[in-house]
C-alpha positions as CSV (number, residue, x, y, z in Angstrom):
1,M,4.3,-28.4,-26.4
2,R,2.4,-28.0,-23.3
3,S,3.6,-30.3,-20.5
4,S,0.9,-31.5,-18.3
5,L,1.4,-31.9,-14.1
6,L,-0.9,-34.6,-14.3
7,P,0.6,-37.1,-16.7
8,V,-0.1,-41.1,-16.5
9,A,2.1,-42.5,-18.6
10,A,5.4,-43.2,-16.7
11,L,6.4,-43.5,-13.1
12,A,9.1,-40.7,-13.0
13,S,6.7,-38.3,-14.3
14,M,4.0,-39.2,-11.5
15,A,7.2,-38.8,-9.1
16,A,8.0,-35.9,-10.1
17,L,4.4,-34.9,-9.8
18,L,4.1,-35.6,-6.5
19,A,7.3,-33.6,-5.7
20,A,5.7,-30.7,-7.4
21,G,3.1,-30.2,-4.4
22,L,0.1,-31.0,-7.0
23,P,-2.2,-33.9,-7.2
24,A,-1.4,-36.7,-9.3
25,H,-4.9,-38.2,-10.9
26,A,-5.3,-41.3,-12.8
27,D,-7.3,-39.5,-15.3
28,A,-5.3,-37.7,-17.4
29,A,-8.7,-35.6,-19.2
30,R,-9.8,-34.6,-15.7
31,P,-9.6,-30.8,-15.6
32,H,-6.1,-30.1,-13.8
33,I,-3.1,-27.1,-13.5
34,V,-0.7,-27.3,-16.2
35,V,2.6,-26.2,-15.9
36,K,5.3,-25.3,-18.4
37,D,8.8,-23.4,-17.9
38,G,7.9,-23.4,-14.1
39,K,4.8,-21.4,-14.8
40,T,1.3,-22.4,-14.7
41,Q,-0.7,-22.1,-18.3
42,P,-3.8,-20.2,-19.5
43,T,-5.9,-23.5,-20.0
44,F,-8.9,-22.6,-18.5
45,S,-11.6,-19.8,-19.8
46,F,-12.0,-16.6,-18.1
47,K,-15.0,-15.6,-20.1
48,D,-17.2,-19.4,-18.8
49,A,-15.4,-19.0,-15.0
50,V,-18.0,-19.1,-12.0
51,R,-18.6,-15.8,-10.5
52,E,-20.3,-15.4,-7.1
53,K,-20.4,-12.8,-4.1
54,V,-19.3,-14.1,-0.7
55,F,-19.8,-12.7,3.1
56,V,-17.5,-13.8,5.2
57,E,-18.0,-13.5,8.9
58,T,-15.1,-11.8,10.9
59,N,-15.0,-11.8,14.9
60,V,-15.0,-7.6,15.0
61,D,-17.9,-5.3,15.2
62,S,-16.2,-2.6,14.3
63,D,-19.2,-0.3,13.7
64,G,-20.7,-1.2,17.3
65,D,-23.8,-2.6,15.9
66,G,-24.0,-5.5,18.2
67,K,-23.5,-8.3,15.0
68,R,-19.9,-9.2,13.8
69,D,-18.6,-7.5,10.9
70,R,-19.4,-9.4,7.3
71,V,-16.4,-8.7,4.4
72,S,-18.2,-8.7,1.3
73,A,-15.8,-10.8,-1.6
74,Y,-16.6,-11.3,-5.4
75,V,-14.8,-14.9,-6.6
76,T,-14.0,-15.6,-9.8
77,R,-13.0,-19.5,-10.0
78,P,-12.5,-21.7,-13.2
79,K,-16.1,-23.3,-14.0
80,E,-14.2,-26.3,-13.4
81,T,-14.0,-26.0,-9.5
82,N,-17.3,-26.4,-9.5
83,G,-16.1,-30.0,-10.4
84,R,-13.7,-31.6,-8.4
85,L,-10.7,-29.2,-9.5
86,K,-9.0,-27.5,-6.5
87,V,-7.1,-24.3,-7.0
88,A,-5.3,-21.8,-4.7
89,S,-6.7,-18.1,-4.3
90,I,-5.1,-14.8,-5.3
91,I,-7.0,-11.6,-2.9
92,E,-7.0,-8.1,-4.0
93,A,-8.5,-6.8,-1.0
94,S,-9.2,-2.9,-1.8
95,P,-11.5,-0.1,-0.3
96,Y,-11.6,1.3,-3.8
97,F,-14.0,-0.8,-5.6
98,A,-17.2,1.1,-4.4
99,G,-15.7,4.5,-5.5
100,F,-14.8,7.5,-3.0
101,Q,-16.6,9.9,-0.9
102,D,-15.7,13.6,-0.5
103,A,-13.6,14.8,2.5
104,P,-12.3,17.9,3.4
105,Y,-8.4,18.3,3.2
106,H,-6.9,19.6,7.1
107,P,-5.5,23.2,6.3
108,A,-2.0,23.0,5.5
109,D,-1.6,26.6,6.9
110,V,-1.2,27.5,10.6
111,T,-2.0,30.3,11.8
112,D,-1.7,29.3,16.1
113,Y,-1.8,25.3,16.0
114,P,-2.9,22.6,13.3
115,R,-6.3,22.2,13.2
116,L,-8.9,19.7,11.7
117,A,-11.5,20.4,8.9
118,P,-14.7,19.9,9.9
119,Y,-16.1,16.6,8.8
120,P,-19.9,16.0,8.5
121,I,-20.4,12.2,8.0
122,P,-21.9,12.0,4.4
123,A,-24.5,10.3,3.5
124,A,-23.0,7.9,1.2
125,Q,-25.0,6.7,-2.2
126,P,-22.3,3.4,-2.9
127,A,-21.5,3.5,-6.5
128,P,-21.4,0.2,-8.3
129,P,-18.8,-2.1,-7.5
130,N,-15.9,-1.9,-9.6
131,Y,-14.7,-5.6,-10.0
132,A,-12.8,-4.8,-13.6
133,F,-10.1,-2.9,-11.6
134,P,-7.3,-5.8,-10.9
135,Y,-5.3,-7.1,-13.4
136,Y,-4.8,-10.4,-11.2
137,D,-8.2,-11.9,-12.1
138,N,-8.6,-12.4,-15.9
139,Y,-5.0,-13.2,-16.1
140,F,-4.8,-15.8,-13.3
141,V,-8.1,-17.3,-13.4
142,S,-7.3,-19.0,-16.5
143,R,-3.7,-20.3,-15.4
144,G,-5.6,-22.0,-12.5
145,Y,-6.4,-19.7,-9.8
146,A,-9.0,-18.4,-8.1
147,F,-9.3,-14.4,-7.5
148,L,-11.4,-12.6,-5.0
149,A,-11.9,-8.9,-5.0
150,V,-12.5,-8.1,-1.3
151,D,-14.7,-4.9,-0.4
152,T,-12.6,-4.2,3.2
153,L,-14.7,-3.0,6.2
154,G,-17.0,0.4,6.0
155,T,-16.7,0.0,2.0
156,G,-19.0,-1.4,-0.6
157,D,-20.9,-4.1,0.5
158,S,-19.2,-4.8,3.9
159,D,-20.2,-4.1,7.5
160,G,-18.1,-2.1,9.7
161,C,-16.0,0.8,9.6
162,P,-12.8,1.9,7.6
163,T,-9.9,2.6,9.9
164,A,-6.9,3.2,7.5
165,V,-5.6,-0.2,7.9
166,G,-6.1,-1.0,11.6
167,Q,-6.8,-3.7,13.5
168,N,-10.7,-4.7,12.4
169,E,-9.5,-4.5,8.8
170,A,-6.3,-6.9,9.0
171,Q,-9.0,-9.4,11.3
172,G,-11.5,-8.9,8.2
173,M,-8.5,-10.1,5.7
174,K,-7.7,-12.7,8.5
175,S,-11.3,-14.1,8.1
176,V,-11.2,-14.4,4.8
177,I,-8.0,-16.4,4.6
178,E,-9.1,-18.5,7.0
179,W,-12.8,-19.5,5.4
180,L,-10.2,-20.4,2.0
181,G,-8.5,-22.5,4.5
182,G,-11.8,-24.4,5.4
183,H,-12.0,-22.7,8.8
184,G,-14.2,-19.6,8.7
185,T,-17.6,-19.0,7.9
186,A,-19.4,-17.1,5.0
187,Y,-22.7,-16.6,3.2
188,D,-24.2,-16.4,0.2
189,A,-26.6,-13.5,-0.9
190,D,-29.3,-15.2,0.0
191,G,-28.3,-15.9,3.7
192,K,-27.4,-19.2,3.4
193,K,-23.8,-20.7,4.6
194,I,-21.3,-21.3,1.6
195,S,-18.0,-23.1,2.0
196,A,-14.9,-23.1,-0.1
197,S,-14.8,-26.5,-1.2
198,W,-12.9,-25.7,-4.2
199,S,-10.0,-24.1,-2.5
200,T,-6.8,-25.5,-1.9
201,G,-6.5,-23.8,1.3
202,N,-3.0,-22.0,-0.2
203,V,-3.5,-18.0,-0.4
204,A,-1.7,-14.9,-1.7
205,M,-2.9,-11.2,-1.0
206,A,-1.4,-8.8,-3.9
207,G,-2.3,-5.0,-4.7
208,K,-1.0,-2.1,-4.8
209,S,-0.9,1.6,-2.2
210,Y,-3.7,0.4,-0.1
211,D,-4.2,-2.7,-1.6
212,G,-0.6,-3.6,-0.9
213,T,-0.7,-2.0,2.6
214,L,-3.4,-4.9,3.5
215,P,-1.4,-7.5,2.3
216,L,1.6,-6.5,5.0
217,A,-1.6,-6.0,7.7
218,A,-2.5,-9.3,7.4
219,A,0.7,-11.1,7.1
220,A,1.4,-9.1,10.6
221,T,-1.7,-11.6,11.8
222,R,0.1,-14.5,11.4
223,V,-2.8,-16.3,9.7
224,R,-1.4,-19.6,8.5
225,N,-2.5,-20.3,5.6
226,L,-1.5,-17.2,3.8
227,K,1.7,-18.5,2.0
228,T,2.8,-15.1,0.4
229,I,2.0,-11.9,-0.6
230,V,2.7,-8.9,-3.3
231,S,3.0,-5.4,-1.8
232,V,3.5,-2.8,-4.9
233,S,4.0,0.4,-3.3
234,G,2.5,-1.0,0.1
235,V,2.7,1.3,3.6
236,S,4.5,-0.6,5.8
237,S,4.3,2.4,8.8
238,W,1.5,4.7,8.4
239,Y,3.6,6.8,10.9
240,E,6.2,7.4,7.7
241,E,3.3,8.0,5.3
242,Y,1.9,11.0,7.6
243,R,4.9,12.2,9.9
244,D,8.8,12.1,10.0
245,N,11.0,12.1,13.0
246,G,7.7,13.8,14.8
247,G,7.0,16.2,12.1
248,V,3.2,16.1,10.4
249,I,4.2,15.6,6.7
250,A,2.4,15.1,3.5
251,P,2.5,12.8,0.5
252,D,3.4,14.9,-2.1
253,G,0.7,16.7,-4.1
254,F,-1.7,15.6,-1.0
255,E,-0.9,18.6,1.6
256,G,-3.4,18.5,4.4
257,E,-3.9,14.2,3.8
258,D,-4.0,12.5,7.1
259,L,-4.8,9.3,8.7
260,D,-8.3,10.2,9.2
261,L,-8.4,11.0,5.5
262,H,-8.0,7.7,4.3
263,A,-10.9,6.5,6.1
264,K,-13.2,8.9,5.4
265,V,-13.0,8.9,1.7
266,V,-13.4,5.4,1.2
267,L,-16.4,5.6,3.3
268,S,-18.9,4.2,0.7
269,R,-20.7,1.4,3.0
270,K,-24.8,1.7,3.2
271,N,-25.5,3.8,6.8
272,P,-22.3,5.4,7.2
273,A,-23.4,7.6,9.9
274,I,-22.6,4.5,11.7
275,C,-18.9,5.1,11.5
276,A,-18.8,8.7,12.5
277,P,-17.6,7.7,16.2
278,V,-14.9,5.6,14.5
279,M,-13.7,8.8,12.4
280,H,-14.0,11.2,15.0
281,G,-11.7,9.2,17.1
282,L,-9.2,8.6,14.1
283,E,-8.9,12.5,14.3
284,K,-7.9,12.4,17.9
285,K,-5.8,9.3,17.8
286,M,-3.4,10.3,15.4
287,D,-2.8,13.6,17.0
288,R,-2.3,16.1,14.0
289,V,-1.0,18.8,16.7
290,T,2.2,17.2,18.4
291,G,3.2,14.5,15.3
292,D,4.4,12.3,18.2
293,Y,4.4,8.9,17.6
294,N,1.9,6.8,20.0
295,R,-0.1,3.5,19.8
296,A,-2.5,4.3,17.2
297,W,0.8,4.5,14.8
298,D,2.5,1.7,16.3
299,E,-0.6,-0.5,15.8
300,R,-0.1,0.2,11.8
301,N,3.7,-0.5,11.7
302,F,4.1,-3.3,9.8
303,A,7.4,-3.0,9.2
304,K,8.1,-4.0,13.2
305,S,6.4,-7.0,13.0
306,A,8.1,-8.2,9.6
307,P,10.4,-10.4,11.3
308,R,7.3,-12.4,12.7
309,F,5.5,-12.6,9.0
310,R,4.9,-16.6,8.4
311,T,4.4,-15.6,4.7
312,S,7.4,-15.2,1.7
313,V,6.9,-11.6,0.2
314,F,7.5,-9.7,-3.1
315,M,7.6,-6.4,-3.2
316,T,8.2,-3.1,-5.6
317,S,9.1,0.6,-5.2
318,G,9.4,3.7,-6.9
319,L,12.1,5.8,-6.3
320,A,10.1,8.6,-8.0
321,D,6.9,7.9,-5.6
322,W,7.0,10.4,-3.0
323,N,3.3,9.4,-2.2
324,V,4.3,6.1,-0.6
325,K,8.1,7.4,0.4
326,P,11.0,5.1,-0.1
327,I,11.2,4.8,3.5
328,Q,8.1,2.2,3.6
329,M,10.4,0.0,1.6
330,A,13.4,0.3,3.1
331,A,12.0,-0.3,6.3
332,L,10.3,-3.3,5.2
333,W,13.5,-5.0,3.6
334,D,15.3,-4.2,6.8
335,G,12.7,-6.0,8.7
336,L,12.2,-9.1,6.6
337,K,16.2,-9.3,6.1
338,K,16.6,-9.7,9.8
339,A,14.3,-12.5,9.8
340,G,15.4,-14.1,6.9
341,V,12.2,-14.3,5.4
342,D,11.7,-15.4,1.8
343,R,11.7,-12.1,-0.4
344,K,12.3,-10.4,-3.5
345,L,12.2,-6.6,-4.7
346,W,11.9,-4.5,-7.3
347,I,13.4,-0.9,-7.3
348,H,12.2,1.0,-10.4
349,Q,12.7,4.5,-11.7
350,A,8.8,5.5,-11.8
351,A,6.2,7.1,-9.2
352,H,3.5,5.3,-7.7
353,D,3.0,3.1,-10.6
354,D,2.2,-0.6,-11.0
355,P,5.2,-2.8,-12.3
356,L,2.8,-3.7,-14.8
357,D,3.3,-0.1,-16.5
358,V,6.7,0.1,-16.1
359,R,8.0,-3.6,-17.4
360,Q,5.0,-5.5,-18.2
361,G,6.5,-8.9,-19.3
362,A,8.8,-9.6,-17.0
363,W,6.7,-8.5,-14.1
364,L,4.0,-11.0,-15.2
365,E,6.0,-13.9,-15.7
366,A,7.8,-12.9,-12.2
367,L,4.2,-13.2,-11.1
368,N,3.4,-16.2,-12.7
369,K,6.7,-18.1,-11.3
370,W,6.6,-16.6,-7.6
371,F,2.7,-17.9,-7.6
372,A,3.2,-21.2,-8.9
373,H,5.9,-22.0,-6.5
374,E,4.7,-20.1,-3.4
375,L,1.0,-21.9,-4.0
376,Y,1.7,-24.9,-6.1
377,N,4.9,-25.8,-4.6
378,V,6.5,-25.9,-8.7
379,R,10.1,-26.4,-8.8
380,N,11.2,-23.4,-10.8
381,D,14.0,-20.9,-10.8
382,I,12.4,-17.8,-8.8
383,M,14.1,-18.3,-5.4
384,R,17.4,-18.5,-6.8
385,E,17.2,-15.5,-8.8
386,P,18.9,-12.5,-7.5
387,R,16.7,-11.2,-4.6
388,V,17.0,-7.4,-6.2
389,D,16.0,-5.9,-9.7
390,L,16.8,-2.4,-9.9
391,E,15.9,-0.5,-12.8
392,R,19.1,2.0,-13.1
393,T,17.9,4.3,-15.8
394,P,14.3,4.2,-17.7
395,G,14.3,0.7,-19.1
396,N,17.9,-0.4,-17.8
397,W,17.8,-3.1,-15.2
398,E,20.6,-4.6,-12.4
399,T,20.0,-7.4,-10.6
400,H,21.9,-7.5,-7.2
401,R,21.9,-10.1,-4.2
402,D,20.5,-7.4,-1.7
403,W,20.0,-3.8,-1.6
404,P,21.5,-1.6,0.0
405,D,24.6,-2.4,-1.9
406,S,26.9,-3.8,0.5
407,S,29.9,-2.0,-0.7
408,A,28.3,1.3,-0.2
409,R,30.2,2.7,3.0
410,P,29.2,6.0,5.2
411,V,31.3,9.0,4.0
412,R,31.0,12.1,6.7
413,L,31.3,15.4,5.1
414,G,31.5,18.6,7.4
415,L,29.6,22.3,5.9
416,S,31.9,25.1,5.8
417,A,31.7,28.8,4.2
418,D,33.4,27.2,1.3
419,G,31.1,23.8,0.9
420,L,30.4,20.5,1.4
421,G,33.7,18.6,2.8
422,Q,35.5,19.7,5.5
423,R,33.9,21.1,8.8
424,G,34.0,24.4,9.0
425,H,33.3,26.9,11.5
426,G,31.5,29.9,12.7
427,T,27.6,30.2,11.8
428,Q,25.3,30.8,9.1
429,Q,21.5,31.7,9.3
430,L,18.4,31.3,7.2
431,V,14.9,32.7,8.0
432,D,11.9,30.6,7.0
433,D,9.4,31.5,4.2
434,P,7.1,28.8,3.7
435,S,5.6,30.1,0.9
436,R,8.4,29.2,-1.4
437,K,8.9,25.9,-2.7
438,A,12.5,23.6,-2.8
439,E,12.6,23.6,-6.7
440,E,12.9,27.6,-6.3
441,L,15.1,27.7,-3.7
442,A,17.8,25.2,-5.2
443,T,17.8,27.2,-8.5
444,T,20.8,29.3,-8.1
445,P,23.3,27.3,-5.8
446,D,26.4,29.4,-6.0
447,T,24.1,32.8,-5.2
448,S,22.9,33.6,-1.3
449,D,19.8,33.6,-0.2
450,P,17.8,34.4,3.0
451,N,15.5,31.6,3.1
452,R,18.3,28.6,2.8
453,L,21.6,27.4,3.1
454,I,23.3,25.4,0.0
455,Y,26.4,23.2,0.2
456,L,28.2,22.0,-2.5
457,T,30.9,19.9,-2.8
458,P,33.9,20.5,-5.9
459,E,33.0,18.6,-8.8
460,L,33.2,14.7,-8.4
461,K,36.5,13.3,-10.1
462,Q,34.2,10.1,-10.4
463,S,30.8,9.0,-10.4
464,M,29.7,8.1,-7.1
465,K,26.8,5.9,-6.0
466,L,24.2,6.4,-3.5
467,S,22.5,3.5,-2.0
468,G,20.8,3.6,1.5
469,T,20.0,6.1,3.9
470,A,21.8,9.5,4.3
471,K,22.0,11.2,8.1
472,I,21.9,14.9,8.8
473,K,23.3,15.8,11.8
474,V,23.0,19.8,12.4
475,R,24.1,21.9,15.5
476,A,21.6,25.0,15.4
477,S,19.5,27.5,17.6
478,V,15.9,27.9,16.6
479,D,14.1,31.0,17.2
480,G,9.9,31.1,15.6
481,K,7.1,29.3,15.4
482,S,7.7,26.9,13.1
483,P,9.1,23.4,14.5
484,Y,10.6,22.2,11.1
485,L,14.1,21.6,10.1
486,S,14.6,20.1,6.2
487,A,17.1,18.8,4.6
488,I,17.2,18.0,0.7
489,L,19.7,16.5,-1.2
490,V,20.7,17.8,-4.8
491,D,22.4,16.6,-7.6
492,Y,23.9,19.7,-9.6
493,G,25.1,19.2,-13.1
494,T,23.6,19.6,-16.5
495,D,21.9,15.9,-17.5
496,E,19.0,14.4,-19.2
497,R,16.9,13.4,-16.3
498,I,13.1,11.9,-16.1
499,T,10.8,14.9,-15.7
500,G,7.2,12.5,-15.4
501,Y,5.2,10.1,-16.7
502,A,2.6,9.4,-18.8
503,P,0.6,6.8,-21.0
504,T,1.6,6.3,-24.4
505,S,-1.0,5.7,-27.1
506,E,0.1,1.7,-27.0
507,Q,-2.6,-0.2,-25.2
508,W,-1.5,-3.4,-23.5
509,C,-4.5,-6.2,-23.3
510,Y,-3.7,-8.4,-20.4
511,G,-5.0,-12.3,-19.9
512,D,-6.0,-14.3,-22.4
513,S,-10.0,-14.1,-22.6
514,I,-10.8,-10.9,-22.4
515,P,-14.7,-10.0,-21.6
516,T,-16.1,-7.0,-23.7
517,D,-16.4,-5.1,-20.4
518,K,-12.5,-5.5,-19.7
519,G,-10.7,-3.2,-22.1
520,C,-7.1,-2.6,-22.2
521,R,-4.3,-1.1,-20.0
522,A,-2.5,2.0,-21.4
523,V,1.2,1.6,-21.4
524,R,3.3,3.9,-19.2
525,K,6.4,5.8,-20.6
526,Y,9.0,8.2,-19.0
527,T,9.0,11.6,-20.2
528,T,12.6,13.2,-20.0
529,G,14.5,16.5,-20.6
530,V,17.8,18.5,-19.9
531,T,17.8,19.8,-16.6
532,P,20.4,21.7,-14.5
533,F,19.8,19.8,-11.3
534,K,17.7,17.0,-9.8
535,I,16.4,16.8,-6.2
536,V,17.4,13.5,-5.1
537,T,16.1,12.9,-1.6
538,R,14.8,14.9,1.5
539,G,14.0,14.5,5.0
540,W,12.4,16.1,7.7
541,M,12.2,16.7,11.5
542,D,10.3,18.2,14.3
543,I,13.0,19.8,16.5
544,R,10.6,19.2,19.4
545,N,11.2,15.1,19.0
546,R,14.7,15.7,19.1
547,D,15.1,13.2,21.9
548,S,12.1,10.9,21.4
549,L,9.5,10.4,18.9
550,W,6.7,9.4,21.7
551,H,7.5,12.7,23.1
552,S,7.5,16.3,22.1
553,T,9.8,18.4,24.3
554,P,9.9,22.5,23.8
555,V,13.3,24.0,22.7
556,K,14.3,27.5,24.2
557,P,14.6,30.1,21.8
558,G,18.2,31.1,21.2
559,K,19.3,28.1,22.6
560,D,21.9,25.6,20.4
561,Y,20.5,21.8,20.1
562,T,22.1,19.1,18.4
563,F,19.4,17.7,15.8
564,S,20.2,14.4,14.0
565,W,17.6,12.5,11.5
566,P,17.7,10.6,8.7
567,M,16.8,11.6,4.9
568,Q,14.4,8.9,2.8
569,P,16.5,5.9,1.4
570,Y,17.2,6.0,-1.9
571,D,19.6,4.9,-4.9
572,Y,21.4,6.8,-7.4
573,V,24.1,7.6,-9.3
574,F,26.1,11.3,-9.1
575,K,27.7,11.1,-12.3
576,K,31.7,12.7,-12.7
577,G,32.0,15.9,-13.1
578,H,28.7,16.9,-11.2
579,R,28.4,18.3,-7.6
580,I,26.7,16.7,-4.3
581,G,24.5,19.5,-2.8
582,L,22.8,19.8,0.9
583,M,20.4,22.3,1.2
584,L,18.8,23.2,4.9
585,L,15.9,25.2,5.3
586,A,12.9,25.4,7.9
587,T,9.7,24.6,6.1
588,D,9.6,22.1,3.0
589,H,6.3,23.7,1.2
590,A,5.6,20.6,-0.9
591,Y,5.6,18.5,2.5
592,T,5.4,20.0,5.7
593,L,2.6,22.2,7.5
594,R,3.4,25.9,7.4
595,Y,3.7,27.9,10.2
596,P,3.9,31.5,9.7
597,A,6.9,33.1,8.0
598,G,9.7,34.4,10.1
599,T,11.5,31.4,12.2
600,K,15.2,32.2,12.3
601,V,17.7,29.6,12.0
602,K,20.9,29.5,13.3
603,V,23.6,27.0,12.4
604,D,27.1,25.9,13.9
605,L,29.0,24.8,11.1
606,H,31.6,22.8,13.1
607,G,28.5,20.8,14.8
608,S,26.8,19.9,11.6
609,T,27.7,17.0,8.9
610,L,26.2,15.0,6.5
611,T,26.9,11.4,6.1
612,L,26.3,9.5,2.9
613,P,26.4,6.2,2.1
614,L,28.6,5.7,-1.4
615,A,30.2,3.4,-3.1
616,H,32.3,3.8,-6.5
């Protein structure tokens, strides 16, 4: 039997109601939120929900037309909110609702210095809005929430220009949140002012990838009535998305993508030519030539702002996600931890995937509890649960108090001609060949190869868990055109491992009242195979940034320097009988720019170490 949050039978029930933070009404028949087992229940019709388009005025003019930009939002809310029912709101803001535009990728192969692809601003023809994309709407509207699908600035029906989550986009989100709190201005399609009189003022933002980054930008503005955010594979620092330790780095499979591309491909607004100065400004600010950190990147570093968040954070990350890499999760989590922000983390084995496709029922139940607790002050156990859920192997989940594992300790391993363990003596050399991929170079670790160096531990006598950030220190001289050093951590030992992800024939229909145009979502599955090795994690640096991310300093050919850099944070178990391998190379074909072949790297073994955070 369902238990209403609005009982009238007993004073005790009334007291419990008030403690939960929800309004008590004398009329039990009046539409109200229903809670059972700490979750709001599907008591409202999604099919009959109110649907309206509003345009929220911001305080920015990012397209320079002399008028304040307006943000387009498509609102879906229970029809009962046309009466006296007030509901909390969930926002998914996205640049993707109106489709994509063509924008050329920059060359990944360098002949002299990194160049930009020419970009004529297109005469965009916005595609019809696709507001069926999120799943938050028809799951949560029926459970007593309003859902807002918001076109980010410069996309769809919004004004302004996209800037890869620059300050204008953050302010755009802030304006929508303030409007829901009764402090902003919005207009309907006819230009008439419209208020969110149906809103409680409590707001959440949620989404994946870019849509999971915008909540971080909004939280960094410290807007007051943003109570919680859900960031699925969100970018906590755009520098770490397209740069690493000074190097120009691509997301896996997207060589030539950069900060400006993320704005150009979503420039779907009417009259896109007005944004030409903004697009060309991004090209300059991102500095693809040196890769140095600068004010443009710092503006987009939300992990740095995390200790000042007013909002709680539920975040997820895939260990196989080399698009939005693990550093994005780790940096944000660390910032939240330092400030004691209420937080929860899911780490799964999939790639750039939504948890809905990985752990459907558990994900929706966790979200329901999270939103009920944060937006309706429902007393449930979500904050008493362990903070971290980690998928160790496909379908096998563990819970932890925190991440990384507190029992992990730094273990320093030397590099020698005999392998990975004791420090060696003398030097070893590699010659860069940017055409060869890391997977090829790692295939035969016991055979010498002129284009890489590999160091192996003996077979492990017991399983060892890597949890956290591995760090590499290399004493070396570099002579040639490539400014990169790359380190790749490899697990050698035949085992059944994840080899990919694919939709199954199983379909999952989300929500309770699905209109005919919604359809269902294909469930994802892990594909596995027996493989002799697995690349676990990797890390890169531009040797010109050995002293500072902000400034490049040339190296002298043939001179020894000490280069130190972190690898991507990770969590992984090396099994008994396997060997841990470290592969050093210059160009990492899938991630770094590819300079002409021939750069020589001479490694001083005695001055080089690998430090791993290991636990038994």
